[in-house]
Kinemage of the C-alpha trace (Angstrom):
@kinemage 1
@onewidth
@group {chain A} dominant
@subgroup {mainchain}
@vectorlist {calphas} color= white
{ca met a 1} P -139.172 -107.512 -48.328
{ca lys a 2} L -140.963 -110.897 -48.471
{ca ala a 3} L -140.911 -113.222 -45.430
{ca ile a 4} L -138.483 -116.153 -45.528
{ca pro a 5} L -140.508 -119.304 -46.323
{ca phe a 6} L -140.999 -121.791 -43.508
{ca lys a 7} L -139.301 -124.513 -45.547
{ca val a 8} L -136.111 -122.520 -45.820
{ca ile a 9} L -136.094 -121.735 -42.075
{ca thr a 10} L -136.565 -125.446 -41.335
{ca asn a 11} L -133.634 -126.388 -43.614
{ca phe a 12} L -131.307 -123.992 -41.824
{ca leu a 13} L -132.388 -125.329 -38.423
{ca ile a 14} L -131.645 -128.824 -39.572
{ca val a 15} L -128.184 -127.764 -40.796
{ca gly a 16} L -127.528 -126.089 -37.430
{ca ala a 17} L -128.488 -129.284 -35.688
{ca ile a 18} L -126.190 -131.265 -37.963
{ca leu a 19} L -123.286 -128.869 -37.226
{ca leu a 20} L -123.799 -129.268 -33.441
{ca met a 21} L -124.024 -133.021 -33.727
{ca ser a 22} L -120.928 -133.117 -35.949
{ca asn a 23} L -118.858 -131.005 -33.469
{ca ala a 24} L -120.052 -133.184 -30.568
{ca cys a 25} L -118.930 -136.304 -32.447
{ca asp a 26} L -115.519 -134.709 -33.131
{ca val a 27} L -114.990 -133.973 -29.440
{ca gln a 28} L -116.044 -137.416 -28.264
{ca ser a 29} L -113.985 -139.490 -30.608
{ca ser a 30} L -111.923 -139.015 -33.746
{ca lys a 31} L -112.855 -142.611 -34.625
{ca his a 32} L -116.410 -141.522 -35.409
{ca glu a 33} L -116.937 -140.601 -39.131
{ca lys a 34} L -117.692 -136.959 -39.633
{ca phe a 35} L -120.985 -135.851 -41.246
{ca asn a 36} L -120.529 -134.393 -44.720
{ca tyr a 37} L -122.725 -131.368 -45.354
{ca ser a 38} L -122.930 -128.706 -48.022
{ca tyr a 39} L -125.043 -125.604 -48.628
{ca asp a 40} L -125.660 -127.086 -52.047
{ca asp a 41} L -127.783 -129.710 -50.312
{ca ile a 42} L -130.118 -126.955 -49.040
{ca glu a 43} L -132.638 -125.832 -51.672
{ca val a 44} L -132.306 -122.097 -51.234
{ca ser a 45} L -131.361 -121.120 -54.776
{ca glu a 46} L -132.962 -117.985 -56.355
{ca ala a 47} L -134.962 -120.274 -58.650
{ca ala a 48} L -136.249 -122.305 -55.673
{ca leu a 49} L -137.186 -119.194 -53.757
{ca glu a 50} L -138.928 -117.772 -56.810
{ca asp a 51} L -140.905 -120.983 -57.253
{ca his a 52} L -141.828 -120.902 -53.573
{ca tyr a 53} L -143.005 -117.307 -53.752
{ca thr a 54} L -145.023 -118.111 -56.880
{ca glu a 55} L -146.851 -120.768 -54.929
{ca his a 56} L -147.712 -118.148 -52.283
{ca asn a 57} L -150.682 -116.628 -54.134
{ca thr a 58} L -151.272 -112.931 -53.505
{ca glu a 59} L -153.621 -112.367 -56.446
{ca glu a 60} L -156.351 -109.852 -55.669
{ca tyr a 61} L -159.912 -109.469 -57.042
{ca asp a 62} L -162.369 -106.781 -56.104
{ca arg a 63} L -165.649 -107.977 -54.550
{ca ile a 64} L -168.555 -108.008 -57.046
{ca tyr a 65} L -172.110 -107.517 -55.773
{ca glu a 66} L -174.357 -108.882 -58.467
{ca asn a 67} L -177.136 -106.767 -59.916
{ca ser a 68} L -180.519 -107.743 -58.497
{ca phe a 69} L -184.005 -107.646 -59.979
{ca gln a 70} L -185.566 -104.188 -59.998
{ca thr a 71} L -189.257 -103.312 -60.175
{ca val a 72} L -190.170 -101.278 -63.215
{ca met a 73} L -192.721 -99.158 -61.385
{ca gln a 74} L -190.141 -98.059 -58.823
{ca asn a 75} L -186.976 -98.210 -60.945
{ca pro a 76} L -187.942 -97.729 -64.597
{ca leu a 77} L -184.411 -96.765 -65.776
{ca ser a 78} L -181.260 -98.845 -66.074
{ca thr a 79} L -178.089 -96.919 -66.938
{ca phe a 80} L -174.604 -98.249 -67.602
{ca ser a 81} L -171.337 -97.569 -69.400
{ca ile a 82} L -170.386 -100.009 -72.194
{ca asp a 83} L -167.457 -102.331 -71.589
{ca val a 84} L -165.340 -103.974 -74.272
{ca asp a 85} L -162.713 -105.322 -71.877
{ca asn a 86} L -162.238 -109.114 -71.899
{ca ala a 87} L -159.500 -109.716 -69.269
{ca ser a 88} L -161.865 -111.714 -67.100
{ca tyr a 89} L -162.378 -114.357 -69.799
{ca thr a 90} L -158.699 -115.042 -70.513
{ca asn a 91} L -157.901 -115.041 -66.807
{ca leu a 92} L -160.693 -117.609 -66.327
{ca arg a 93} L -159.101 -119.663 -69.099
{ca arg a 94} L -155.718 -119.501 -67.371
{ca phe a 95} L -157.273 -121.022 -64.248
{ca leu a 96} L -158.997 -123.831 -66.075
{ca asn a 97} L -155.844 -124.655 -68.074
{ca his a 98} L -154.198 -125.163 -64.678
{ca asn a 99} L -157.113 -127.421 -63.637
{ca glu a 100} L -158.407 -124.921 -61.089
{ca leu a 101} L -161.744 -123.158 -60.800
{ca pro a 102} L -161.391 -119.368 -60.587
{ca pro a 103} L -162.342 -117.240 -57.595
{ca lys a 104} L -165.988 -115.997 -57.843
{ca asp a 105} L -164.926 -112.367 -58.025
{ca ala a 106} L -162.581 -113.104 -60.956
{ca ile a 107} L -165.743 -113.629 -63.002
{ca arg a 108} L -167.134 -110.496 -64.741
{ca ile a 109} L -169.813 -111.881 -67.024
{ca glu a 110} L -169.927 -108.900 -69.387
{ca glu a 111} L -166.221 -109.353 -70.160
{ca met a 112} L -166.820 -113.097 -70.902
{ca ile a 113} L -169.682 -112.204 -73.275
{ca asn a 114} L -167.669 -109.498 -75.012
{ca tyr a 115} L -164.602 -111.665 -75.537
{ca phe a 116} L -166.423 -112.934 -78.607
{ca asn a 117} L -167.359 -111.116 -81.779
{ca tyr a 118} L -170.995 -111.460 -82.964
{ca asp a 119} L -172.513 -111.383 -86.370
{ca tyr a 120} L -174.018 -107.901 -86.370
{ca pro a 121} L -174.498 -105.796 -89.496
{ca gln a 122} L -172.153 -102.980 -90.279
{ca pro a 123} L -173.636 -99.479 -89.508
{ca glu a 124} L -175.111 -97.337 -92.252
{ca gly a 125} L -175.816 -93.639 -92.059
{ca glu a 126} L -174.411 -90.903 -89.904
{ca his a 127} L -173.694 -92.819 -86.731
{ca pro a 128} L -170.720 -95.264 -86.469
{ca phe a 129} L -173.029 -97.926 -84.862
{ca ser a 130} L -175.638 -100.454 -85.730
{ca phe a 131} L -178.091 -101.995 -83.237
{ca thr a 132} L -179.273 -105.632 -83.132
{ca asn a 133} L -181.908 -106.673 -80.652
{ca glu a 134} L -183.621 -109.918 -79.865
{ca val a 135} L -186.020 -111.288 -77.270
{ca ser a 136} L -186.662 -114.882 -76.459
{ca asn a 137} L -187.135 -117.276 -73.568
{ca cys a 138} L -184.567 -117.272 -70.755
{ca pro a 139} L -182.761 -120.637 -70.861
{ca trp a 140} L -182.313 -120.954 -67.101
{ca asn a 141} L -185.793 -119.706 -66.142
{ca thr a 142} L -188.669 -120.522 -68.494
{ca glu a 143} L -190.915 -118.006 -66.663
{ca his a 144} L -188.572 -115.189 -67.675
{ca lys a 145} L -187.500 -113.563 -70.949
{ca leu a 146} L -183.978 -112.707 -72.057
{ca val a 147} L -183.292 -109.498 -74.008
{ca his a 148} L -180.166 -109.432 -76.186
{ca ile a 149} L -178.797 -106.010 -77.156
{ca gly a 150} L -175.984 -105.892 -79.669
{ca ile a 151} L -173.918 -102.923 -80.926
{ca gln a 152} L -171.580 -103.036 -83.892
{ca gly a 153} L -168.890 -100.371 -84.259
{ca lys a 154} L -167.961 -99.238 -87.734
{ca ser a 155} L -164.827 -100.794 -89.235
{ca leu a 156} L -162.187 -98.390 -90.454
{ca asp a 157} L -160.632 -98.247 -93.870
{ca tyr a 158} L -157.266 -99.908 -93.033
{ca glu a 159} L -155.626 -98.117 -95.964
{ca asp a 160} L -156.593 -94.697 -94.633
{ca leu a 161} L -155.788 -95.005 -90.907
{ca lys a 162} L -154.559 -92.010 -89.037
{ca pro a 163} L -150.964 -92.409 -87.785
{ca ser a 164} L -150.332 -93.802 -84.314
{ca asn a 165} L -148.242 -92.372 -81.504
{ca leu a 166} L -147.679 -95.246 -79.087
{ca val a 167} L -145.742 -95.407 -75.852
{ca phe a 168} L -145.024 -98.893 -74.586
{ca leu a 169} L -144.937 -98.668 -70.762
{ca val a 170} L -143.184 -101.860 -69.569
{ca asp a 171} L -143.193 -103.144 -66.007
{ca ala a 172} L -139.637 -104.424 -65.542
{ca ser a 173} L -139.778 -105.045 -61.773
{ca gly a 174} L -138.576 -108.239 -60.117
{ca ser a 175} L -142.074 -109.704 -60.051
{ca met a 176} L -142.072 -109.769 -63.849
{ca ser a 177} L -139.200 -112.171 -64.307
{ca ser a 178} L -141.048 -115.418 -64.909
{ca ser a 179} L -141.578 -116.671 -68.489
{ca asn a 180} L -145.310 -115.794 -68.661
{ca lys a 181} L -144.553 -112.178 -67.810
{ca leu a 182} L -141.709 -110.065 -69.244
{ca pro a 183} L -140.603 -112.651 -71.896
{ca leu a 184} L -144.218 -113.029 -73.122
{ca leu a 185} L -144.653 -109.289 -72.966
{ca lys a 186} L -141.721 -108.743 -75.321
{ca lys a 187} L -143.036 -111.309 -77.809
{ca ser a 188} L -146.506 -109.689 -77.635
{ca phe a 189} L -145.215 -106.188 -78.398
{ca lys a 190} L -143.219 -107.543 -81.326
{ca leu a 191} L -146.492 -108.858 -82.787
{ca leu a 192} L -147.933 -105.306 -82.454
{ca leu a 193} L -144.908 -103.868 -84.223
{ca asn a 194} L -145.607 -106.018 -87.277
{ca glu a 195} L -149.001 -104.329 -87.603
{ca leu a 196} L -147.771 -100.769 -87.542
{ca lys a 197} L -147.120 -98.560 -90.566
{ca asp a 198} L -143.911 -96.693 -91.297
{ca ala a 199} L -145.567 -93.344 -90.319
{ca asp a 200} L -146.449 -94.609 -86.839
{ca arg a 201} L -144.189 -93.840 -83.903
{ca val a 202} L -143.181 -95.935 -80.853
{ca ala a 203} L -141.436 -94.960 -77.569
{ca ile a 204} L -140.589 -97.319 -74.731
{ca val a 205} L -140.624 -96.496 -71.045
{ca ala a 206} L -139.681 -99.081 -68.404
{ca tyr a 207} L -140.045 -98.823 -64.685
{ca ala a 208} L -138.510 -100.839 -61.837
{ca gly a 209} L -137.612 -98.828 -58.725
{ca ala a 210} L -137.536 -95.736 -60.955
{ca ala a 211} L -138.936 -95.024 -64.446
{ca gly a 212} L -136.673 -94.485 -67.403
{ca leu a 213} L -136.878 -93.748 -71.124
{ca val a 214} L -135.610 -96.879 -72.914
{ca leu a 215} L -136.359 -95.579 -76.401
{ca pro a 216} L -137.321 -92.063 -77.480
{ca ser a 217} L -140.213 -91.742 -79.887
{ca thr a 218} L -139.001 -93.547 -83.058
{ca lys a 219} L -140.547 -94.158 -86.438
{ca ala a 220} L -142.019 -97.665 -86.691
{ca ser a 221} L -140.047 -98.135 -89.869
{ca glu a 222} L -136.961 -98.478 -87.668
{ca lys a 223} L -138.137 -101.829 -86.458
{ca ala a 224} L -134.726 -103.286 -85.615
{ca thr a 225} L -133.976 -100.315 -83.358
{ca ile a 226} L -137.270 -100.745 -81.487
{ca ile a 227} L -136.775 -104.526 -81.088
{ca asn a 228} L -133.216 -104.046 -79.807
{ca ala a 229} L -134.435 -101.558 -77.199
{ca leu a 230} L -137.201 -103.955 -76.177
{ca asp a 231} L -134.807 -106.869 -75.823
{ca arg a 232} L -132.457 -104.901 -73.594
{ca ile a 233} L -135.095 -104.572 -70.856
{ca glu a 234} L -134.393 -106.907 -67.845
{ca ser a 235} L -136.495 -107.399 -64.732
{ca gly a 236} L -135.397 -106.432 -61.228
{ca gly a 237} L -136.256 -104.088 -58.383
{ca ser a 238} L -139.491 -102.733 -56.934
{ca thr a 239} L -142.421 -101.361 -58.928
{ca ala a 240} L -142.781 -97.592 -59.277
{ca gly a 241} L -145.923 -97.715 -61.398
{ca gly a 242} L -147.070 -94.161 -60.816
{ca glu a 243} L -143.725 -92.702 -61.878
{ca gly a 244} L -143.805 -94.842 -65.036
{ca ile a 245} L -147.336 -93.680 -65.894
{ca glu a 246} L -146.274 -89.990 -65.479
{ca leu a 247} L -143.265 -90.404 -67.778
{ca ala a 248} L -145.197 -92.392 -70.415
{ca tyr a 249} L -147.930 -89.765 -70.679
{ca lys a 250} L -145.337 -87.009 -70.939
{ca ile a 251} L -143.643 -88.747 -73.841
{ca ala a 252} L -147.009 -89.326 -75.543
{ca lys a 253} L -147.965 -85.668 -75.088
{ca asp a 254} L -144.566 -84.393 -76.367
{ca his a 255} L -145.153 -86.301 -79.625
{ca leu a 256} L -148.913 -85.869 -79.852
{ca ile a 257} L -150.288 -86.397 -83.336
{ca glu a 258} L -153.204 -84.108 -83.970
{ca asn a 259} L -156.267 -86.213 -84.924
{ca gly a 260} L -154.074 -89.277 -84.697
{ca asn a 261} L -154.139 -92.348 -82.462
{ca asn a 262} L -152.247 -91.310 -79.324
{ca arg a 263} L -152.088 -94.157 -76.784
{ca val a 264} L -150.096 -95.472 -73.811
{ca val a 265} L -149.902 -99.305 -73.738
{ca leu a 266} L -149.175 -100.442 -70.211
{ca ala a 267} L -148.030 -104.030 -69.634
{ca thr a 268} L -147.776 -105.201 -66.043
{ca asp a 269} L -148.900 -107.668 -63.392
{ca gly a 270} L -150.320 -104.695 -61.448
{ca asp a 271} L -148.148 -105.186 -58.416
{ca phe a 272} L -147.168 -101.549 -57.894
{ca asn a 273} L -145.496 -101.119 -54.520
{ca ile a 274} L -143.485 -97.910 -54.323
{ca gly a 275} L -144.280 -94.258 -55.066
{ca thr a 276} L -147.883 -93.639 -56.167
{ca ser a 277} L -149.068 -97.199 -55.596
{ca ser a 278} L -152.491 -97.316 -54.016
{ca thr a 279} L -155.354 -98.007 -56.361
{ca ser a 280} L -157.177 -94.709 -55.465
{ca glu a 281} L -154.015 -92.662 -56.088
{ca leu a 282} L -153.422 -94.329 -59.441
{ca val a 283} L -157.041 -93.856 -60.551
{ca arg a 284} L -156.866 -90.122 -59.713
{ca leu a 285} L -153.578 -89.875 -61.645
{ca ile a 286} L -155.122 -91.590 -64.723
{ca glu a 287} L -158.297 -89.436 -64.474
{ca glu a 288} L -156.080 -86.350 -64.823
{ca lys a 289} L -154.120 -87.777 -67.786
{ca arg a 290} L -157.194 -88.727 -69.823
{ca lys a 291} L -157.893 -85.023 -70.284
{ca glu a 292} L -154.902 -84.906 -72.634
{ca asp a 293} L -156.696 -86.910 -75.354
{ca ile a 294} L -154.359 -89.797 -74.875
{ca phe a 295} L -155.991 -93.254 -74.623
{ca leu a 296} L -154.842 -96.121 -72.494
{ca thr a 297} L -154.580 -99.891 -73.091
{ca ile a 298} L -153.649 -102.147 -70.143
{ca cys a 299} L -152.358 -105.646 -70.647
{ca gly a 300} L -152.075 -107.909 -67.624
{ca phe a 301} L -149.521 -110.733 -67.487
{ca gly a 302} L -148.661 -113.588 -65.210
{ca met a 303} L -150.052 -115.215 -62.062
{ca gly a 304} L -149.335 -115.465 -58.389
{ca asn a 305} L -149.343 -111.718 -57.633
{ca tyr a 306} L -151.773 -110.534 -60.305
{ca lys a 307} L -153.746 -107.474 -59.236
{ca asp a 308} L -156.884 -107.672 -61.422
{ca gly a 309} L -159.165 -105.179 -59.605
{ca arg a 310} L -156.527 -102.492 -59.644
{ca met a 311} L -155.920 -102.743 -63.377
{ca glu a 312} L -159.603 -102.787 -64.206
{ca gln a 313} L -160.215 -99.610 -62.215
{ca ile a 314} L -157.185 -97.844 -63.820
{ca ser a 315} L -158.422 -98.862 -67.256
{ca asn a 316} L -161.935 -97.631 -66.554
{ca ala a 317} L -160.527 -94.307 -65.407
{ca gly a 318} L -158.302 -93.728 -68.380
{ca asn a 319} L -160.335 -93.813 -71.621
{ca gly a 320} L -158.946 -97.315 -72.022
{ca asn a 321} L -159.415 -101.006 -72.481
{ca tyr a 322} L -158.031 -103.916 -70.536
{ca phe a 323} L -156.794 -107.353 -71.593
{ca tyr a 324} L -155.168 -110.310 -69.872
{ca ile a 325} L -152.462 -112.084 -71.976
{ca asp a 326} L -152.245 -115.684 -70.795
{ca asn a 327} L -150.422 -117.031 -73.858
{ca ile a 328} L -148.936 -116.082 -77.196
{ca lys a 329} L -152.153 -117.013 -79.039
{ca glu a 330} L -154.040 -114.413 -76.979
{ca ala a 331} L -151.261 -111.903 -77.734
{ca lys a 332} L -151.834 -112.540 -81.434
{ca lys a 333} L -155.588 -111.982 -81.002
{ca val a 334} L -155.131 -108.629 -79.121
{ca phe a 335} L -152.155 -107.203 -80.948
{ca ser a 336} L -152.549 -108.636 -84.462
{ca thr a 337} L -155.923 -110.151 -85.381
{ca glu a 338} L -158.005 -107.489 -83.586
{ca met a 339} L -155.343 -104.815 -83.317
{ca arg a 340} L -157.324 -102.048 -85.039
{ca ala a 341} L -160.443 -102.704 -82.938
{ca asn a 342} L -158.331 -102.570 -79.762
{ca met a 343} L -156.040 -99.664 -80.633
{ca phe a 344} L -158.251 -97.291 -82.592
{ca thr a 345} L -161.162 -95.608 -80.806
{ca ile a 346} L -164.149 -94.495 -82.861
{ca ala a 347} L -166.325 -93.272 -79.881
{ca lys a 348} L -165.765 -92.394 -76.303
{ca asp a 349} L -167.960 -91.951 -73.194
{ca val a 350} L -170.501 -94.447 -74.586
{ca lys a 351} L -173.494 -94.840 -72.285
{ca ile a 352} L -176.727 -96.803 -72.490
{ca gln a 353} L -179.973 -96.089 -70.711
{ca ile a 354} L -182.943 -98.380 -70.856
{ca glu a 355} L -186.517 -97.344 -70.001
{ca phe a 356} L -188.806 -100.314 -69.418
{ca asn a 357} L -192.519 -100.281 -70.218
{ca pro a 358} L -194.448 -101.312 -67.033
{ca asn a 359} L -197.277 -102.715 -69.166
{ca gln a 360} L -194.836 -105.212 -70.637
{ca val a 361} L -192.192 -105.695 -67.964
{ca lys a 362} L -192.624 -106.213 -64.193
{ca gly a 363} L -188.955 -106.499 -63.290
{ca tyr a 364} L -185.535 -106.663 -64.892
{ca arg a 365} L -181.939 -107.527 -64.126
{ca leu a 366} L -178.855 -106.402 -66.026
{ca ile a 367} L -176.518 -109.413 -66.305
{ca gly a 368} L -172.935 -108.291 -65.452
{ca tyr a 369} L -171.702 -104.691 -65.855
{ca glu a 370} L -171.733 -104.337 -62.052
{ca asn a 371} L -168.626 -102.123 -62.210
{ca arg a 372} L -170.177 -100.062 -65.026
{ca val a 373} L -173.561 -99.188 -63.603
{ca met a 374} L -174.183 -95.470 -63.554
{ca lys a 375} L -176.586 -93.126 -61.826
{ca asp a 376} L -179.552 -92.392 -64.021
{ca glu a 377} L -178.882 -88.622 -63.946
{ca asp a 378} L -175.349 -89.179 -65.201
{ca phe a 379} L -176.640 -90.285 -68.587
{ca asn a 380} L -177.162 -86.729 -69.677
{ca asn a 381} L -174.080 -85.387 -67.935
{ca asp a 382} L -171.236 -85.083 -70.465
{ca glu a 383} L -168.765 -84.572 -67.627
{ca lys a 384} L -169.217 -88.166 -66.525
{ca asp a 385} L -166.722 -90.654 -68.023
{ca ala a 386} L -167.866 -93.904 -69.687
{ca gly a 387} L -166.538 -96.614 -71.918
{ca glu a 388} L -164.830 -96.411 -75.330
{ca leu a 389} L -165.591 -98.365 -78.477
{ca gly a 390} L -162.956 -99.430 -80.994
{ca ala a 391} L -163.173 -99.752 -84.737
{ca gly a 392} L -165.185 -102.802 -85.686
{ca his a 393} L -165.800 -103.773 -82.080
{ca thr a 394} L -169.045 -105.401 -81.004
{ca val a 395} L -170.688 -104.802 -77.596
{ca thr a 396} L -173.339 -107.104 -76.133
{ca ala a 397} L -175.536 -106.761 -73.088
{ca leu a 398} L -178.243 -109.090 -71.734
{ca tyr a 399} L -181.252 -108.348 -69.510
{ca glu a 400} L -183.279 -111.012 -67.780
{ca ile a 401} L -186.879 -109.887 -67.748
{ca ile a 402} L -189.858 -110.733 -65.508
{ca pro a 403} L -193.005 -110.235 -67.668
{ca ala a 404} L -195.722 -107.836 -66.472
{ca asn a 405} L -198.267 -110.657 -65.956
{ca ser a 406} L -196.000 -112.621 -63.626
{ca glu a 407} L -197.067 -113.373 -60.077
{ca glu a 408} L -193.409 -113.415 -58.963
{ca gln a 409} L -192.573 -111.092 -56.028
{ca ile a 410} L -189.753 -108.632 -56.327
{ca ala a 411} L -188.161 -106.789 -53.416
{ca ser a 412} L -189.450 -103.175 -53.365
{ca his a 413} L -189.921 -100.280 -51.013
{ca asp a 414} L -193.234 -99.361 -49.363
{ca lys a 415} L -195.859 -97.399 -51.280
{ca leu a 416} L -195.241 -93.628 -51.147
{ca lys a 417} L -197.358 -91.380 -48.972
{ca tyr a 418} L -197.042 -88.100 -50.845
{ca gln a 419} L -196.955 -89.102 -54.484
{ca lys a 420} L -198.091 -91.825 -56.889
{ca thr a 421} L -196.486 -93.408 -59.949
{ca lys a 422} L -198.824 -93.589 -62.931
{ca thr a 423} L -198.341 -94.974 -66.416
{ca thr a 424} L -198.848 -92.731 -69.476
{ca ser a 425} L -200.666 -93.436 -72.721
{ca ala a 426} L -197.292 -94.127 -74.372
{ca ser a 427} L -197.091 -97.399 -72.362
{ca lys a 428} L -200.214 -98.841 -74.009
{ca asn a 429} L -198.416 -100.607 -76.894
{ca asp a 430} L -196.234 -103.676 -77.460
{ca glu a 431} L -192.942 -101.859 -76.814
{ca met a 432} L -190.965 -103.743 -74.183
{ca leu a 433} L -188.343 -101.036 -73.708
{ca thr a 434} L -186.654 -98.001 -75.234
{ca ile a 435} L -182.910 -97.850 -75.587
{ca lys a 436} L -181.205 -94.475 -75.380
{ca phe a 437} L -177.603 -94.362 -76.431
{ca arg a 438} L -175.067 -91.550 -76.026
{ca tyr a 439} L -171.535 -91.280 -77.371
{ca lys a 440} L -168.909 -88.632 -78.153
{ca lys a 441} L -166.635 -88.561 -81.098
{ca pro a 442} L -162.985 -89.281 -80.076
{ca lys a 443} L -162.190 -85.539 -80.027
{ca gly a 444} L -165.651 -84.365 -79.114
{ca glu a 445} L -166.892 -82.936 -75.839
{ca arg a 446} L -170.652 -83.015 -76.486
{ca ser a 447} L -172.489 -86.306 -76.630
{ca ile a 448} L -174.792 -87.450 -79.449
{ca leu a 449} L -178.092 -89.187 -78.611
{ca ile a 450} L -179.638 -92.145 -80.467
{ca thr a 451} L -182.937 -93.861 -79.499
{ca his a 452} L -184.366 -97.288 -80.451
{ca thr a 453} L -187.291 -99.413 -79.206
{ca ile a 454} L -187.591 -103.185 -78.721
{ca ser a 455} L -190.704 -105.344 -78.716
{ca asp a 456} L -191.184 -109.045 -77.836
{ca glu a 457} L -192.009 -110.810 -81.065
{ca gly a 458} L -192.696 -114.136 -79.285
{ca leu a 459} L -189.549 -115.781 -80.558
{ca glu a 460} L -188.987 -119.317 -79.208
{ca leu a 461} L -185.495 -120.215 -78.027
{ca ala a 462} L -185.073 -122.802 -80.777
{ca gln a 463} L -185.758 -120.016 -83.315
{ca ala a 464} L -183.253 -117.606 -81.786
{ca ser a 465} L -180.072 -116.559 -83.616
{ca asn a 466} L -176.588 -117.925 -83.057
{ca asn a 467} L -175.781 -114.553 -81.464
{ca phe a 468} L -178.557 -115.003 -78.861
{ca lys a 469} L -177.858 -118.653 -78.100
{ca phe a 470} L -174.120 -118.284 -77.712
{ca ser a 471} L -174.210 -115.112 -75.568
{ca ala a 472} L -176.805 -116.765 -73.349
{ca ala a 473} L -174.520 -119.833 -73.021
{ca val a 474} L -171.588 -117.629 -72.004
{ca ser a 475} L -173.776 -115.729 -69.490
{ca gly a 476} L -175.075 -118.995 -68.023
{ca phe a 477} L -171.460 -120.237 -67.624
{ca gly a 478} L -170.584 -117.113 -65.753
{ca leu a 479} L -173.629 -117.568 -63.433
{ca leu a 480} L -172.516 -121.131 -62.603
{ca leu a 481} L -168.891 -120.126 -61.979
{ca arg a 482} L -170.039 -117.348 -59.638
{ca asp a 483} L -172.528 -119.792 -58.056
{ca ser a 484} L -175.026 -116.990 -58.599
{ca lys a 485} L -178.333 -116.957 -56.730
{ca phe a 486} L -179.814 -116.063 -60.171
{ca lys a 487} L -178.454 -119.137 -61.945
{ca gly a 488} L -181.857 -120.781 -61.938
{ca asn a 489} L -181.912 -124.160 -63.691
{ca thr a 490} L -178.536 -123.674 -65.379
{ca thr a 491} L -176.399 -126.765 -65.791
{ca tyr a 492} L -173.076 -127.391 -67.565
{ca glu a 493} L -174.817 -129.710 -70.000
{ca met a 494} L -177.397 -127.022 -70.849
{ca ile a 495} L -174.595 -124.533 -71.463
{ca arg a 496} L -172.697 -126.965 -73.703
{ca thr a 497} L -175.800 -127.699 -75.766
{ca leu a 498} L -176.735 -124.047 -76.118
{ca ala a 499} L -173.166 -123.091 -77.091
{ca lys a 500} L -172.970 -125.790 -79.731
{ca gln a 501} L -176.281 -124.677 -81.192
{ca gly a 502} L -174.986 -121.105 -81.407
{ca gln a 503} L -171.382 -121.905 -82.403
{ca gly a 504} L -171.812 -120.732 -86.000
{ca glu a 505} L -168.932 -120.478 -88.410
{ca asp a 506} L -166.273 -120.005 -85.670
{ca val a 507} L -163.353 -119.163 -88.036
{ca asn a 508} L -160.707 -118.851 -85.302
{ca gly a 509} L -162.012 -121.639 -83.052
{ca tyr a 510} L -162.740 -119.330 -80.075
{ca arg a 511} L -166.256 -120.695 -79.563
{ca gln a 512} L -165.019 -124.306 -79.669
{ca glu a 513} L -162.420 -123.465 -77.074
{ca phe a 514} L -165.199 -122.062 -74.913
{ca ile a 515} L -167.145 -125.360 -75.228
{ca asn a 516} L -164.016 -127.233 -74.144
{ca met a 517} L -163.635 -124.873 -71.129
{ca val a 518} L -167.227 -125.612 -70.054
{ca glu a 519} L -166.378 -129.305 -70.078
{ca thr a 520} L -163.230 -128.729 -68.078
{ca ala a 521} L -165.138 -126.664 -65.419
{ca ser a 522} L -167.828 -129.380 -65.262
{ca leu a 523} L -165.242 -132.048 -64.515
{ca leu a 524} L -163.441 -129.840 -61.864
{ca arg a 525} L -166.829 -129.142 -60.222
{ca glu a 526} L -167.772 -132.788 -59.933
{ca lys a 527} L -167.454 -134.295 -56.459
{ca leu a 528} L -165.443 -137.465 -57.104
């Protein structure tokens, strides 16, 4: 139960004082006019209380410890899981649209970069990926280089898609009552319904205090039945998230489509508070459920009590992706415009391992992906979970590089007493690094390995592609918002200029919106 706001307590004390004064006046003289009072004069309505609680911000963000520069001679490998989530970007946009700067730990730079699609070629050959790589000068540190690594997932033939078995898992607790939560959630799911085919199936599970089946698995052709069930859901009660997850996965498993798209779509503010509710318990629960070949999509809604870190961890554990829906336009992007990329997985457990050539690179820093960094030995371990890639999705990663001839000092451990690190003849070439890439097919258990090398062609920043310039601009924006110690000479004006240079065709206007957001943040940061 939430504490009674101080304002409400004060109002009741004032009324009590008025009552005492009024009674005293009655006793002393009937000639004195009595005070007129009414409980209607005291702002303690449900709406007022809800507004007050909304102002009491209980949002939570997990601490992010930025990746630091590593020496190649002591740490030649960098290993991480891909990440196509973009919740951090839309959450950032929500803050700026309310004329607020976001908390530092709300900024996950890789999710900002991967909010945008990039102009990478479609894959050819046996693997459902293409690679695009580029090296140029680092915009915020002219002594460094920036490596851009781009991956393009293969687009599916939309006329030959496997049928979907979807379970909508709806948080209908009391915290979901405001207009940017349950009402927006319903409108969002209706957009998704418009994209489904008649052979697809939809079930709806809602949870509030206890989980219940709102709609058994139903053919998507029965659209009116599905919408009616969705519209009947009302908010109220506590949040039994774990119980809802259990039931949703059971329904999905009961109607599993062999070789189909089996997925639970969880929509919530993440404020689970009864039953299995701790983040660690929920992560263990989801880790068990992912073994059933059922994928997970998490959609965050609302503000005030939004639990970002919890939902990111659950998504990472569950062969899933994670979005934050801040408005109906974002709902259209996630559930309509990019629905197939977000709802159809073409590869799972996708990992990247970079080996740097010490004759070309002295030190490196992976920008973002802090929550996705893996142990080097886990790259070859098919038991270790990693990220998923959807149909037509792009994934982009950036490394800041300190060249081998640099005099810059990098933190390192003492020289070893019992062994020495030596370079091999393979390092005596112009290769900057080798990319090793592992993935599994959606139903596969054994990973497939791809390798690729990158060299520095001496490309000047002015000659770099739109992909390079725009991703660098987004990265720089994230460094500024985090007030990163690695931000170098980054300024808002530099970011704006770089983003405009790399804006490209921008059919949906997402990149122009980013440029506008940079200007908003710049104005909010100014000390007036």
